[in-house]
Residue, then its C-alpha position, 0 to 999 in steps of 0.5 A: m983332652c982326648k979323642v972321642l967317638i960320639y954315639g947317639g941314638s934312642f937306646d930303647p933299649p940299649h943292647l949288647g951290640h950298642v956296647r960291643v960295636p962302639k968299643e970295637a970301633m974305638d979300638f980300631l980307630s985308636f980313639d980314647k972314649v965313646v960318648f953315648v948321647p941318648a936322643f930325647q926325640s929323633p927327628l927321623k922317627d915317628r915313634i915316641p921313645t920310652a921315657s928318658v929316665h928309663r933309657i938313661a937308667m938302662l944305658n947306665l947299666a949297660v956301660q957300668g964299669l966301662d972306663w972308656a964309656e961316658i954318657s951325656e944327657m945333653e939331648i935329654e936335657r934339651e928336650g924336643t927334637s934332637f939334632t946331632i949337629d947341636s951336640i957336636e957343636a956343644l962338644l967342640g973344644t972339649y976334646n982333641s978330636i971328635r968323630l960321629l959313630i953311626g950305623e950303616d942304616q943311618w948312613e943310608q939316610f944321612e943326607r936327610w939329617h939336619r945340617w949333615e954337611d956341617i956334621t961331615r966337616l966337624a965330626k967325620p962319620a965312622i960307619m958301623p956295619r949293620v946286618g942287612y945293609d951293604s953300603p959301598v962306603e969308604h967310611t965303613l969300619p972293618i969290624a963285626p956288624l951290629a946284628c940286633a936292633s932295639t926295634e926287634i928286641r922290643k917286639y921280642i919282649a912284647s911277644r913274651n920272649n926272653p931277651n937275655a941273649f941280647l941284653h946286659p943282665g942289669v938291663a934285662k932285669y930293669i926291663a922286667e922290674h919296670n914292665l917295659y915293652l909289654 
């Protein structure tokens, strides 16, 4: 049994910040592992994400060889709208300690999340700073902010710009091979 951070999201595409910042959070909090939980469909986003098979393949490439990273496909397998509380409850008892890792952008709308009070009780949120946000939150971690966003990377790729500075080389290659985000 170990202490884990649960890190959910669309990961559409997973970028370098999706890996660097959770690792820094894990180290700062003295946790053992980050469990990445890609959502099938986020309840607070209207956009339909890229097919799950692609997002899982890219996330696997992004964390390949990282012994501290694990991917859970529970929300993908559940299909439909993904609720974080369901994933937290499914993981309770598997680990000694669970905390939810979210970006500052999500913290600003956290009270809109399904059963947010239960989330704070079962998996106290740890907030990753994001460029452009300045929330005075006691839970915000003193680590380098998450500087890029998948939304901007998708736009960048759609404009035929090279995304390699933002992506793991395997993820960039996968996107090019599958003509994603064009």
